[in-house]
C-alpha positions in Angstrom: 68.2 104.5 76.2 65.0 103.6 78.0 63.4 100.3 78.8 61.7 98.6 75.8 59.3 95.7 75.3 59.7 93.3 72.4 57.4 90.6 71.0 58.4 87.3 69.5 56.1 87.9 66.5 57.9 91.1 65.5 61.6 90.1 65.3 64.1 92.4 63.6 66.0 89.4 62.2 65.3 85.8 61.2 68.3 83.5 60.8 68.0 80.3 58.8 71.4 79.1 60.1 69.6 78.4 63.4 66.2 77.1 62.1 63.5 77.9 59.5 61.9 79.9 62.3 64.7 81.5 64.3 63.7 85.0 65.5 66.2 87.4 66.9 64.3 89.5 69.4 67.0 91.2 71.6 70.4 91.4 69.8 72.9 94.1 68.6 70.5 95.0 65.8 68.0 96.1 68.4 70.6 97.9 70.5 71.5 95.1 72.9 75.2 94.0 72.8 75.5 92.0 76.0 72.0 90.5 76.4 70.7 88.3 73.7 67.3 86.7 73.4 66.2 84.5 70.4 63.0 82.6 70.0 63.5 79.5 68.0 61.1 76.8 66.7 62.6 73.6 65.2 60.3 71.3 63.3 60.5 67.5 64.0 63.7 66.3 62.3 65.2 69.9 61.9 68.6 70.8 63.4 70.9 73.8 63.5 73.8 74.2 61.2 76.8 73.2 63.5 78.4 76.4 64.7 80.8 77.9 67.3 80.5 81.0 69.3 84.1 82.2 69.6 83.5 84.9 72.2 80.2 83.9 73.7 78.5 81.3 76.0 75.2 80.0 74.6 72.3 79.3 77.0 69.1 77.8 75.6 65.9 77.3 77.7 63.6 74.6 76.3 59.9 75.7 76.4 58.4 72.8 74.5 59.5 69.5 73.0 62.6 67.3 73.3 65.7 66.7 71.4 69.5 66.5 71.7 72.4 68.9 71.8 75.4 67.7 69.8 78.8 68.7 71.2 81.1 68.2 68.2 84.2 69.5 70.1 83.9 66.8 72.8 82.1 64.2 70.7 79.0 63.9 73.0 75.3 64.1 72.5 73.0 65.0 75.4 69.2 64.6 75.5 67.0 67.5 76.8 63.3 68.1 77.2 60.9 71.0 78.1 62.0 72.7 81.3 65.8 72.0 80.7 68.4 74.7 80.2 71.3 73.9 77.8 74.6 75.7 78.3 77.3 75.7 75.7 80.7 77.1 76.8 82.7 79.5 74.6 84.4 77.8 71.7 82.3 74.6 71.6 81.0 73.5 68.2 77.4 72.5 68.6 74.0 71.9 67.1 70.5 71.6 68.6 68.5 68.7 67.0 64.8 68.0 67.1 65.5 64.3 66.6 62.9 62.8 69.0 59.8 63.0 66.7 58.6 66.3 68.1 59.3 69.9 67.5 61.2 72.2 69.9 60.5 75.7 71.1 63.3 77.5 72.9 64.5 80.9 74.0 68.0 82.1 74.8 71.1 82.7 72.8 74.8 83.7 73.1 75.9 86.1 75.7 77.4 88.5 75.0 75.9 88.6 71.6 78.0 86.8 69.0 79.3 89.8 67.1 81.9 87.9 65.1 79.3 85.4 63.8 76.8 88.2 63.0 79.5 90.1 61.1 80.5 86.9 59.2 76.9 86.2 58.0 76.5 89.9 57.0 73.8 91.2 59.4 76.3 93.5 61.1 78.9 95.6 59.3 82.5 94.5 59.5 83.4 97.4 61.8 80.4 96.8 64.2 81.4 97.2 67.9 79.6 97.4 71.2 79.2 101.1 72.2 81.4 102.4 74.9 
């Protein structure tokens, strides 16, 4: 496989679980099993469906806006703003919330790609596995 270039405006998957505008740019559907890059816009007041990555860490870099990350596993809520990176350890139930009156634009995602979640929501077949 050769180097490729992707653009946020031509994602191969959109995932409403994350937001009304969650674009999967680099993920198993594009041939990347370890790296993962999502582009996500949350409108003011919007938030993710609470979820857990059972085999992946989740790292989210905030490009615009401010909000909070809710950690349901440890019952804490942490504020963030543009320029912050949010890290969610494996197995922590969480949700990003645009609850500060402004929208949020972020990039990032679980690494390695969250294959169990992608199988569960039906965008990867039940027998999907990383090559090798």
